[in-house]
Each structure stands twice: as C-alpha cells, then as structure tokens.
C-alpha positions in Angstrom: 0.1 -21.9 7.9 1.8 -21.7 11.3 1.5 -18.8 13.7 5.1 -17.8 13.2 4.5 -17.1 9.5 1.4 -15.1 10.4 3.3 -13.2 13.0 6.1 -12.4 10.4 3.5 -11.0 8.0 1.7 -9.0 10.7 4.9 -7.5 11.9 5.4 -5.9 8.4 1.7 -5.2 7.6 1.9 -1.5 8.5 5.0 -1.0 6.4 3.4 -2.9 3.4 0.2 -0.9 3.7 2.2 2.4 3.8 4.2 1.4 0.7 1.1 0.3 -1.2 -0.7 3.5 -0.3 2.1 5.6 -1.5 2.1 3.7 -4.8 -1.6 3.5 -5.4 -2.9 6.6 -3.7 -6.0 4.9 -2.3 -6.3 3.3 1.1 -8.8 0.7 -0.2 -6.5 -0.3 -3.1 -3.6 -0.4 -0.7 -5.4 -2.8 1.7 -6.4 -5.0 -1.3 -2.7 -5.2 -2.3 -1.7 -6.1 1.2 -4.3 -8.8 1.3 -3.1 -10.2 -2.0 0.4 -10.1 -0.6 -0.7 -12.2 2.3 -2.3 -14.8 0.0 1.0 -15.0 -1.9 2.8 -15.4 1.4 0.5 -18.1 2.5 1.1 -20.1 -0.7 4.9 -19.5 -0.8 7.6 -22.0 0.1 8.8 -20.0 3.1 11.7 -22.4 3.6 13.3 -21.0 0.5 12.8 -17.4 1.5 16.0 -15.9 3.0 14.7 -12.5 4.0 10.9 -12.5 4.5 10.7 -8.7 4.8 12.4 -8.2 1.5 10.2 -10.9 -0.2 7.0 -9.3 1.2 8.1 -5.8 0.1 8.9 -7.1 -3.4 5.6 -8.9 -3.8 3.6 -5.9 -2.6 5.5 -3.6 -4.9 5.0 -5.8 -7.9 1.2 -6.2 -7.1 0.9 -2.4 -6.9 2.8 -1.9 -10.1 0.6 -4.5 -11.8 -2.5 -2.7 -10.7 -1.2 0.6 -12.0 -0.3 -0.9 -15.4 -3.7 -2.6 -15.6 -5.5 0.7 -15.0 -3.3 2.4 -17.6 -4.0 -0.4 -20.1 -7.7 0.0 -19.5 -7.2 3.8 -20.1 -8.8 4.7 -16.8 -8.6 8.4 -16.0 -9.9 10.5 -13.1 -12.5 13.1 -13.8 -10.3 16.0 -12.4 -6.9 16.7 -11.0 -5.6 13.7 -9.1 -5.5 14.1 -5.3 -4.5 11.3 -2.9 -7.3 9.8 -0.8 -7.3 11.5 2.6 -6.2 9.5 5.7 -7.1 10.3 9.2 -4.4 11.6 11.5 -2.7 8.7 13.3 -3.5 6.2 10.5 -0.9 3.4 10.3 -0.4 4.1 6.6 1.0 7.6 7.4 4.7 7.8 7.7 6.6 10.4 9.7 6.7 13.0 6.9 3.2 12.2 5.7 1.4 14.1 8.5 2.9 17.3 7.2 1.9 16.4 3.6 -1.6 15.6 4.9 -1.9 19.0 6.4 -0.7 20.5 3.1 -3.1 18.5 1.1 -6.0 19.8 3.2 -4.7 23.3 2.6 -4.6 22.6 -1.2 -8.1 21.2 -1.0 -9.4 24.3 0.7 -7.7 26.5 -1.9 -9.1 24.4 -4.7 -12.6 24.9 -3.3 
C-alpha cells in the first residue's frame, strides 16, 4: 500500500470514527470498525474507486450496521437503560453539537444516581 492511500484514509479517520461512534455508542467498538474499514481499504482495488471518502463512509457504515445486526441476532441486551459511553472533552469523535450532548449526558447521569 502506498503512502498516498494511507494519507487518504488518515484524512478521513476522525470522520469515520465519529460516524461509527454515533452508530455503535462505544468508542472501542467504533475504533474496531474504523480498523476493519482500513483493512478493507487496504485490500480494495483503489483504481476503481471514484470517490474514496464516499467509499470509506459506506464501508464503515455497513460494518457498523453488521455489528448491530449481529448483536441483535445474538439477543444481546444491556443490564439497564442504555447510555452512550462517555468521551473526554476534545475527543476527535465528538462533533460540534456533541459537546453539548456530552454535558447533558453527565447531567442525566447525575440525576440517575
């Protein structure tokens, strides 16, 4: 794999991680999905890919949806009410509106306690 292909992937890594986090609700699962996307990118025929950003987004989305379907098929359930995994302020997975949502989730957690 050449450095240009790695640079293309790295340029969109933050966006892919943010997308995966929003779909999966777990930073660890999101990072796994991004790594799986990179493996698919590495194996792909990049000469046939017209818009790499769109291709990477589609692959990451499909991997996340597959993980969610797999968890549903295994009938996995959380013990209590589902709350997203907290992220630290300034985390690259946080989008512009997410910092407000993060503060609100902390407020909800305190109220729940």
